N, C-alpha and C positions, 0 to 999 in steps of 0.2 A: 128638325132644320137640320142640315150636317153641316157641324162645324171643322172648318178647315184650316190647322193650325198654321200652314206657312202656304205662301205662292208665290209663283213665278210672273213677271209679266210679257205677252208678248210682244216682239220686238217689229214685230210688221203694225198691230190694228190697235197695239197700247192695250189691249183688254187683260183685265187678270184671269190667269190659268192655274188653279187650283191644285196642291198638292196633296198626296195622303201622309205625309212624312212631317216630323216639326223639327229634321235635323237639315241646317242650311248645307247645300251644296252648288255645284258647276257641272252639271251634266248636258253632256250633249241633246241639242236638240231634233239628231236625228235618231236618236234612243226613244226618247220619250214622247213624240212628236206625236204619235196617236193618242196616247192617253189626253195630252191637251185636247187633242182635239173635240173627243169624245167628252170630258168632262165641261167645255167651252161651251160645246153646241148643249148639253144638259142646264148649262146655269143661265146661258147668254143665249140659244136659239142661235146663235150666230153660224150658220151653216157654211159660209161661203170661205170662212177661214183656212184658208190652205197656203200653208207658208213652206218655202224652201226646206228641206233635211239640213241644210250643211250652215242654218243658222245656229246661234246659239244663247241660250237665257243667260243673260250676264248681270243681275241684278237680287242682291237677299235682302229676304222678308221677313219678316216675327209673323204671332199670329194675328187673326183677323180681328181680334179687338184693338189691337193699335193701329189698322188700317182700314179703314173704312170701305165697304164692298160697295163698287161701282152698281147704281141703278139697271135691273136686266133690263134689253131694250126689246119690247111684242113684236112679236117677227108679225111681217105680214100677210094675212088672214090666217093667224092663229085663233080667232074665236073668243079672244077678250084675254084679260089680264088673270082674272080670279083664281081661273082652274089651275094655270101657272103656279100660282104661290099655294095653294092649298097642296097641290102637289108634294113639293118642293117641301114646306111644312112635315107633311108626313114619314117623309123619307128622311129626313133633320131628326126626327122624334124615334126613330126605329134605331138608328144607328148612335143616340143616345143611348138608349135601353141597351144597346149591347155592349155599347162602352162602359157602362156602369156595370154592367154584373162580372165583365173582366176584372176589374176592380174590386169585387167583393171576394170571389175567387183567388186572388193575390192575396188579400189581406189574410183569408181563412188560411190559409198554404203557411204565411209565414208565422200567422199567432200559432197555429198547430206546431210547427215544427219548436217555435221557444217552450210553448207546453212538455211537449214530449222530452226537449231536453233535459229541461226542468226536473222533474220526474226520472229522466235515467239516475240524475246527478244525484237524489233524494235516497235512490234507490238505493247507488252504488257507495254514499256515505253509511248505511246502515247493516252494510257486508263487515265482519272483519278483517284484520290489515293481516293479508296471508304474504306480509314482503318478507319475511325472514323463512318462507319457505318457497323462495325463487328458485332456489339451487339443485331443488327436483326435480324443474320443469328446465331444461337448457332454453336461453333469452333469442337463440337463434331458431327453434324452432316457429318462430312467429313471423321473424322475417325473411328465412328461407323453410318453409313449411315443407315445398317439394323436393328438399334434402332429404327429409324423414322420412323411413318408412312407417307413418302411424298406425297401420293395422298390424305392424311387425311391433309398434310397443304396448300396443294393446293387448295381443296375445302374450306377452311378457309379463304382464301383470295376473294374478290369482283370480280365478273364479270365485264368483262368491258362494259360489255351492261348496269349494274346496276350503275356504276363510269358515264358513258356517261349520264344516265338518270337525275344524280345529277349535271352535267353541265348545264352552264346557259346558255340561246338561245343568240347565240353573235350575230345573226343578231336584233333579239329584241332591247340587249342592245344598241347595234349601233345604232339604230331608236330612241330608249329613249336621247341617250345621243347627236342624233342629232337637236331632239323637243329640248329641255336645249337651247343648244345652241343659238336655234332661239330666244328663249325668253330673256334669257340674251342680246342679241344684241338688241333687241325689244328694251329694257329697258333702255337701254343705251343708245341709238339712240335715242329714241323717236321714230321712225319709226317704221312700221308693218313687221314684221318678214321676213325676206327672201325667196322668193319662190325659189325652188329646180330648178337645171338646167332641163333642156333637156335630160343630158345623161342618167337619172335615172327616169325613170317613176315610178317602182314602188315607190319609195321616195316619189313622191309627191303624190299619190294615201295615200302612212299613214298620210300624213302631215293633207290630206284633214278630214283624220278619225280621229287624234287627236285633227282638231279645233272642232269639234261637242263636245267633253267634256271638261269640265272646267279644266284648267290648275294644281288646287289644286289637282284635284283627279287622275290627272298623276301624279304628284311628289308622293303622298301617294302611288298611285301602286308602282312606282318605289322601292320608300324605302320600303315596303312592298315585293317585290321580291328578293332586296336584301339582307333582313334580313333574311328570308327563305332562299334564298341559301347559306346563311352564320350559318344558326343552322343545313340546311342537313347535312353541310361538320363538323360538330362539334359534328355531332352526326356518323359520318362514323369515322372521328379521334378518337372522344373515343373509337367505338367497336376495331377498331383496335389497340389501348393501350393494352383497355381489355384483347385482344386476343397475343398480345407481351408480357401483364402482365404475362401471365401463362405460355407462352414458356420461359419467364428469370425464373419463378420460378422452371419450369424444371431442368434446364441450371444449376440454383443453389444448386439443390437438387443433381443432379450429380457430379458437385463441391464438394460436401458434401462427396460423395461417392470416391474419388479418382479416379474417371474416368478423368476429365478435372483439370488440376490445372490452374484455372483461381481466382486466387486471389487479382489483382491490384487493384479494383476498391470498392473489400468490404473493403482493409486493407489501402487503402489510407488514407479515413474520421477517421477510428478509429488510424493509426498512429497520424494524427493530433491532436485527442482528446486525446490521451496520452499527446501529448505535452503542450496542455494547460490545463490539469489538474497536473503538475508537475510546472508549471508558475503559478498554481494558488497558490501552495505550497511555491513560493519562494520568498525568503524576498529579490527585488530587491536591491541589492547594484552596485556603480561604475556607475551611471547610467545607469543602464540594466534595459529599461521597457518592459513591457509584451505588444507591438504594434502588436500581430499577430489580423488576423479578426476572429471575431465571428457576429452573427447578433442577437442584442442587441435588444427586445420585451420588449417594454414602452409603456405604455400608461395610462393613468385614469382607477382610481377602476370601476371595473363591465363595463368598455368599451366595453369587450371580447377577452382581451388579450388572456388572458388561452382557449378559443375555436378556436381564431386561429391556434395555435399553433398544438392546438387538431387534427385537421381538416390538419394541413401543418403534424403530425405523421399519421394519419387517426386511430385514439384509443382517449377513453374518459381517460388518464390517470391522470389527475390534480385531485383532491379535490373539491370541488364544495359548494356555500354555497349561499342564497339569500339576495347580500345588503353586508352582513359581507366580512373581508379582509381573504382572505385563501389561497393568496401565500406571505408567511412573508419571507423569505428569497431565494435569485435567485438560480434558477434550471436550468442547461445547461443539455439540451438535445443535444444529438449524434446523429444521423440521418443515418441510411447508408440502405444500399440495404441486403436484405436478402431471403433465401429462406423461413423463417418460421415470423411470426407478433410476435416477443416477444419483452419483454426489460428487462433489468438488473441492477441493481446498479455497480456501480467502485468498490466498497468494498465489496460486495457480490456475491456469485457465484448460487444464484436462478434465474431463468430463468422464468418470467410472461408472461403464452400465452394471448396475446391481442386479442385472436379470443373468451375468454372464458369467459363467466361474472363475474367467483366468481375471478378468475387470475386479471381482472380489478379490481375491489373492494377490495381484497387486496393488489392490488398495489397504488391504490389510497389512502388505510391507512397507509402503511409505507412511503406514501410521506409526510403525516399530521405529520405523527409522529416524523420523523426528522428533520420538521421541527419546532417542537413545540418545541424537542429536542436542536435545533441549536441556540433558542431565551436564552437567558440570565434572569435571576431573576429579572424582575424589566423593562426590555423593553418588544417593542411587534414586531419587525422585528430584523433581522440578518443578516450578511455581510457576515455567512459561506457560503458557493455553497455546491450544490446537484447535483453529476455527475449521470445523468441517461442515458444509452445507448437506442435506440429505431431501430430493424430492420427489415424490413417487403421487402414483393416484391414490387416494383415501387414506391418508397419511396426517394426522392432527397435528394440527400448527402448533408449534412451541418451542421454545432453545431449552434444553437438559445440558449439562456438566458434568461430565463422568470424571469423579474426581479416585485419586489410587486409594486402596482399598485399607481399613483400619486394622494394624497389624500389634499384636499382643507383648511379642517377642522379636529382639533383631538375629537376624541367623548370619550365620558366616556368607560372605561374598558382599555383606553390604554397609553402607557406613554408620558411625555408631548413632550419627544423631537422624535415622532415619525416622523412628516411630515420632518422638520431638516433630520433626518437619510434617510430617502426611496428619499431624497433627493440627499443627499451626495454619497448613492448608485447608483442613477442610473447616477449622473456624474461621478462617478469612471469608468462606464464603456464606457457611451459614450464618454468620452475623448481620449479614443484610436483612433488616427487619421484615421488607418484600419479597425474600426467596422464598421457595416451595420447597422442604425438603423431605425425598423420597427418601425414604428409610430404609435398607432389604437387608433383610432378616433373612438366614439359612436355617430353613424348617426342619434340616437333617438333623441337627446337631443339638444340642442342650441348650436350652436360652439364658442358661447361667453364665455359660461362655462367653457369649456376645459383651461386646467392649463398645459397640456403637451406638446402642441405646441410652448407655449414660452418658456419652459423647451429645446426642441431639435431645436428651432432655435439660441438658445445663442451657443449651441455646434455645432453645425453643420448649419452656416448662412448661407453658398453658395447654401445648399442643395446636396451636391457633392456624401454623401453617406447616403441620407435619403430616405427611400420607405415610401410611407403617406400608411393608408389604413382606406377604411371608413365602420364598421360594422354597421351590424341592418338597412341594405340598402331598407330591406322591410317593416319597419318599420320608416322610414324615408319618404318611398317612400308615406303611407298612411297618413301620419300625419301633413307632411309640404303642405300648402297652395301655395305654389311656387315651382315645383321641380325643379325651374333653380337654386335655390340653390343648389341643388346636385351637378348639371353641375359646377357651380361656384369654388363647394370645389376640387372634380375629377379634376380640370381642373388646381389649385392653385394659382384662383384670391382672393379666401375669405379670407384666413389666408395670413402673410407675411412670412409664411416658406417656403421656397423653398424646391425641391424633387426630386430624381432622376425618379420616377413614381408613378401614384395615382393608387389605387385599388380600387372597391366596391365589398364587400363579405356581405353573405347573412351566420350564423350560427348557423341556426335553428329558431324555435318559442318559444324558451323558455325555453322548459321542458327540466329537469335533466337527464331524462331516454332517450332522443332520443339519435339514432344510427347513426354511420357517415353516413352510405349509405342512412338513412334517411333526413338527414342534405342533402344531396349531392342532391336528385331528388329534395327534398325542392328548392334548392336555382336554378337549373337549371330549374324546373317550373317556379317558382318566375322573371328570369330572360327572358326565352322565350315569358312568356305574360306582362312582363312588360314597359312601356309607356319611361322608360327612356335610354332603347336600341332602341325601335320601332321610338322615334322621334330625336336618333341622338347624346340625351345627350350623354350616356354613347359609349363607343368604344369594339365589343366584347374583345379585349386583356385586357380590363382593370376589369372584370370581372370575378368572380369563384373566392376559395381560390386556386383551379388547375394553372391556370395562373398566380395566384400569386406565388405559390410553386417553380415553376417554375423560375420565375422572380428573386427570392430570391435566388433560389441556381446558376443561373448563376452569379447573380451578386457577388456572395460567394467567388467562384471560382477563378472567374476574378480579386478581389481585393488578394485573396490568390495568385496567381500566381505572380503578381505585386510587392506582398510584401514580402512574405517568406526569397527571397535569401538576401534581405539588411537583415531581423532581424538574419537571422543566421550569417552575417558577425559581428553585431555588439557583438554576444555573442562569437562568436570567439575571438573579440578584449578584451572580459572580461575576459576572459579563460585566455587567454596571462598575461593580469595584475593580475588577483590570483595568478597566478605558479611562476611570478617574484618575489611576495608578500611572496611566501613560501617560496623559494631558499634564499632569503635575512636573511628571521630571522630567518627557522628552517630549516637549512640544512642539519641534519644529523637524522631528525625525518621522520618517515612513515606519510604520508598525512590519517591517519585515524578520519573517519569521529562518530559524536555523537556515534552511533549504534556500529563501531567496536569498540571505548574505550571502551564503556560499558560494549561490551563482554570480552575484557581483564580486565577491574576490578574486572569482577564476576568470573572470573578465577582465579585471587590475593586471593579475601575475599574467594573464597572454598575452597583455598588450605590453608588460616591460618584455615578456622576452621576444616581442618583436622588436623592441626596441634594438638589438643586440645587433639588427640586421644593417643597422642604422649607422652601425660605427665606421668610421673614415679607415682607409689600409694603414693611410701613413699614421692613424693612432695603434693601431694593430702593431704593424712592424716596430713602430718605435717601443713600443710597450714590451714584445717579443725578445727581441734584442737586447735591450736591458735589462731583462731578466734573467736571459742566457747564459749572458756574459758573468751576472753574476751568481751565476750555479757553475760555471764551468772554469771561472779564472782562477784561483786557488789553485785546482788539477793541472790549468796550462803553465800557471806560473811555477806551482813546488815540483810536480811530474816531468814537464817536458822543457821549461824554460831554464829555468836555473841549472839543471844536469846536463843541460847542451854546451849551456853558457860557462859553465865552471871546467870545460874540456880547455879553451883556450885554444882550439885548434878550429879552423874555418871548416874544413872535411869532415873532422869529427862531429862538429854541432852540426850539417846539415845531415848527415847519416842518423844520428841520434834523432833529430827530428823529425827526420820523416818515417824512423820505426815507431816512435811511441805516439805519432798521429795517427799512423796505418792501425798500431793497436786501439787505440782511443775513440779512434770511427767506427771500428766492427763491434766493440764491445758496450762504450758506453754512451755515447754521444746520442746516438738515434733516441736513447732510452729517456734520457735526461731532456734533449727537445722537446719530445712529447709529455713529460713532465711538467714541465715549465708552460705547455700550449696550453695545457689541460687546467693547471691553475689559472693560467688567466682569464681565460672561459669565465671560470668560476667567481673571478674577484671582479669581471666585469660584471656578471650575473647580481652579482650582489651589490654592486655598487649601484646598477640602475635600478635593483629595488628602494636601497637606498633612498635615492632619491625621489622617486617616487611617494615613499612614504610622507616625506616633506612636502610632499604637493596635498594637502590636503585629504590627506588618506585617514582612511578610517582605523584608531586603531587598534580594533579588536579582530584583525586581519593579522594582525604580525604574529605570530603564533601560528597562523595557520601558512601562511609564507615562506617562515625559518621552516618549517616543516616539510611542503612543498620544496623549498632549495635545496634543501639534504636529501629527501628522499632524490628526487633527480639527479644528482650529482653523483649517488651511489650507485645508481642505475648507469648512469650513462660510463658506456666504456671505447675506446679512441678506436677507430679501424684498424685491424692490425696491418692491412698492407698498407699503410699510410709510413709504418715503421723501415718496410725494405727500397721502396722508393726513397723515403730523407736517406738513409745509408749511404745509396748511391750517389745522391745531388750532392751531401757532403764530402764524399771521398772526392769526388771530381774537382769542388771549389776548392778544396784543401793542395790537392796535387798541383793546382796552379800557381808556380811561382814568378810569372812575370807582369810586372809591374808598366803600365802603360805609357802614364804623366809623370808629372811634376805634383799635379793635385793630389793624386792617389798614394804618390810617395809623403806629403806632408799631411796627410790624414793620416798613416800608416805613423808617423812619426810622432804628432799629436796624443792618438790611441796610446802609441807606446810609453808617453812620456806621465800621461794619465794614469797609466797603470801602474807602472815604475813609483811614480808620487806616491798613489794610493797605498804603496805595498810600503813603501820605505816607512809613510807616517805610521802604520800599523806596526811594524816594527821598532819604530822607537815608542811608540808608547809599552811595549812589550819591554824593552829596556827599561823603562821609566820605572816601569813593575816592579822588576826584578832588583834594581838597586835603591828605589824609595825616593823620597824628596832632597832636590839638592840643594845647596846650603842657603838659597835665597829664599826658598817654600820655606825651611826650619825657619829661620831670620822673622819672615814674614807671617805664617801662620803656624808658626808655635808647633811645626810638626818635628818628629823624630822619626830614625831609621831602627828598624829591627835590627834584632842580632843577625838574623839570615839575611837579611838587605845591607848589613854592614860588611857581611862575608862576599857578597856578590859582588859589590861595590869597587871592595878592595881586588877581588877576581878581575872584574871588568879593567881596572886601571893597568893591570898587570898585563893582559890580554891585547890593550889596546897600544902597549910596549911595544909588544910583539910584530902587532901590524902594519906598525910605523917602519918598523927595520924592513919588515918583508913586505913589500907592496904588492905581489905579485903571488901573495900565498894562495895555497888550494884551500879547499873548501874544507879540511880534514885536518886536525891537530895530529902531530906524531905522538907518541909513548913516550921519549924522549920529552919533546915540547912539553908535555903535560908531566912530566917530573920537572922537569926544570922549574915551571909556574908554580907548581905545589911548594918546593924548596925555597923559591924566591916568598912567598906569601909567608912560610912558615918562618923566617926569620924574621918577618913584622908580626910575629907573634898573631899567625892569622892562620887556622886547622882549617884546610878545604879538603872535601871530597872529591876525585877525579871526574866520577860523573856531572857534578855540577861545573867543575872546568870548563868540559866538553860542551854543557849544555848552556853557559854564558857564551861561550865561543862562536855557539852554531848561530846565537844572534848575533854578535858582533859583526862576526864575518859577513851577514846577510845584511845586515847594513852598510858596509864596506863596498861588499859588492854591488848594490843598487845605485850608493851614489855614483860610483865608477862607469854603471850602467847608463846614466842619467847624463854625466859627463859627455860620454860617450855618444849619445843622443841628440847633442848638441854640435855633436861634430858630424855626424851622419846627414845633417838637413843642407851641408852642399854636397853630400856624397851623389847624387841621384845622376850627377852629369857620369860619375866614374862606374855608375852599377849601372847605366845603361850603355856605356863602351866597352865593358866589360874588363876594366881595368883592376889588377891587381894592387891594394895598394893597402897595407895592414892598417894603417891610421882608419883608414874609412872601408872596411870592409864591414857590410852593415848587413849582416847576414840574419841579424836580432831583429831589423826593421820589414825585413821581408816576410820575418815568421810571424810578425804582428799584423803585416799589411794581409795575409795567408790567414789568419784567423777571425780578422775583420770581417774579408769577404765570407768568409766560411760563415758568420754569423750574420751576414745583411742576405745571404739567399736561404739559409734556414729561415729565418725572418719570414721571410718572403712565401716560401714554402708553406708554412703551416697558417701564414695568415690567409693562405688561399684556401687551403683545407678546414680551418675555420668556418669562412665565411661560405664557401661552398657547402659543407658538408656538416659540422659539429653544431654548428649554429639548427641548424634543422633538426639536426639526431636530438639535441636539446631539447627543441621547441616540442619535439615530440614527447621526449620523454617525461616534459611537464605535463601535456596532456592526458598521457599514460596515468602518471601518479592521480591530477585531479581526477579523473572520472573514475579510479580504484578509491580516492578519498569521497568521493559522494558517493559512493555505493557504498561504504563502510558508516554506518548512522554511528556506532558508537566510537570514531576516528572522528567525527564530526564533533558528537560532543565533548571529547578533550578538547581541540583547537577553537571552536567556537565558545566562546563562555561567555557569561556575566551575568546578571541580572536583569539587563534590557535585551539580549539575545531569551531570559525563560520565559519573562513578561510579554513576549512577541510569540510566543510557544505558547503560551499560556492559552492567551487571546485567541489563537490561531484554533485550538481544541475544542474552547470555549463557544467559540460562535458554532461550529459545525457540529458539535453536539445538538445546541440550541436549534439551529437548522433542523439537523434531521428527528429530534425527535418534534419539534414543531410541522413538519411533514405527517410522521408517523399518525401525531394529533390528528390532526385534519383527513387521513386517511381512515383512520379508528371510527372516527364521528361519522365519516360515509355511508363505513358500513353497518355502524348501528341505525 
């Protein structure tokens, strides 16, 4: 019987109509109505179920097991019920068999797929791990196979027939070794060589042929065959490496375009180089020393250090000289792989294309300039490191440091301590227990003349991290009478120095114009024909700079993997110590390093400068007027007022005043005014900075603020055009003599009185100092007059008597009056000098005149009425009041003009100067270190550096583990 999984009910006859799907659905009857009719007729024999097509089934049902099927009705005239049921059961059984077969097939497919996957995984686990050789085949070949011509790649690989040709004749080598064994056995036993056994007839025939030739020729032939085979392998390896280099260049170019992100190898050495750069600037504290590996290149001067490094970097990047010292400071070269052969400095964004000769020349010139700049005056070498990165396809990844060449004698033009300085720099780098020492020895000179070998032996006596390189082997082979000496050197038997490995290289013919490719060709050609290899004195893996670079790179990365995690732990402990000290000493302060503190101080200083623009105009004018009068009052009284007033004539007074005011305005007054304005600006600037200092400001900025203030004031210059306009304004102000109202008159009198009283007070003080204490002070304070004061006091008494007799006396004593006074004093037994008499008279007359001027000033208080109507009255002729009014008005106008210049121009220019000074100080690291000091600053600096080093090391270690 057919099992129906779901059914719908006919909305007209209410019969169950089965469907062939088990999914609940809502389908218009218009589409499925013929199906309903067919199944309805098949199961129920209802042929009259003709329903309209627009009606819709609206109920959902599940399987037939949950809803019993309605019994079918026998159609009239069908012939019986049994036939219909038997027919129905046969159809149902057939459907059940078909459904069961489907499930069997489905289960077989699932089980078979799982078994196949499990078998594939087992076979995959049995295969060796080829992850270390992923670099051979680019990753993007699998992703973008259509972009790579696989046929071209297959053609580039050597054919099996070529490889078979390069392979040695195994049978012949076996015969040769049999012959050598027979020779050796005969020499040791003293018996003739053993005969071959009867089991090998061909071997006996070969032995007879070898006996016909001499033993020496056969041994030479064997060595030549081995050397020829070795050279064939070498050429094949170089060809494959060249093809691999081109392929890797394509891969890296694809990486740059973003097709494939493969940055592990490219960024790993860069991360490590960044750590070394940070450590070179870090002043080690808490016994945290830089023990990270690096390759230190040391050697005697002109031994070929730079040439070896250039061969490893595959570019002539260093300045060259004939015999003179060219490397004057350590140069850290970070070698890494990249699609293009370029070089760049750590602190510069310019890339030098090493494939272009003009860029190479510019790079060499830049390195030479940086070296000379790093050397201080009076020195020859410097310990300051120059950081350079070189990238290119096929370059071995490592970090090398090229040091100045070791010298034995200080020559002319060098500093006296050059030799000791080079030794100290070399020892500082080599004493790192994880540094790889690349010891360069010139093979063209006698080994006994070398200095560097003794130095290296002192720093690494066991030779656990030293690689010895013998340069200029071509010259050594040509000049040495005994080539065995070279063999002794590369076997470590001539020097007491021990090393991990010994290498022999050739770095060209000595011409500075040779290219790297020509040097490589010359080196390969030399070693192919060299008897050092032919005679077995050197092994193939000990020659050429390529083998050297591979060995140094392997040693470098081995040392890195062994020591980097230990160094990370050391810096982690150092960070903990520094953070603990900060929490104990500065628990409420943020960890601001020197740069952050400088930015904070910079903002505070700029805020203080901006405060100058908030000073009120009244405050500026009051300060300027007061300071300007203090500066010019002495000149006005001594050189203008007193000479004019002592003429005792109104016309002469005005004329003298006008002339002297004109001269004063043209020459001195504008300069004095600008000096006063500039000093006022400085004082106000200093006052605001002092006020801010008291408002919870950090005292760590005091030295910086003082330096910024002094430097800004030093740079600031007043606008020169302001002097000309100020001169015109002052001249016009002094030309005006018209006092328009009584308040101005009274203000001028008050100003005159204050000035004269101040001068009178000063004159009284001078006279008191001249004559000494009076009788009251002598009795009350127990003070006595000196002999000079006694003479001056007697002279004073005599001159006062003269003034009482001549109240209108002039300012100067006549000669006869001086003689009279002197004789009168001699009558009282007082010897006096005429100059002393004149000096005393000057002060007494000055006091007398000021007293008369003050009394006249009191009379002029009621003289404005006569002045306004131009009445001439000798008692009320107040020309001196008009003079002081003119001076007062000039002060007011000058102060107003200077205030406008200050607020509109000079304050902004000062603010600009302060910003420039702050920017200059911000770029000068040495200046910041001098001005922002203290344990708190140093501790924050150390914390920042240690955290940065630790983070870089952790990132590097993570990348290193991923590469593994």
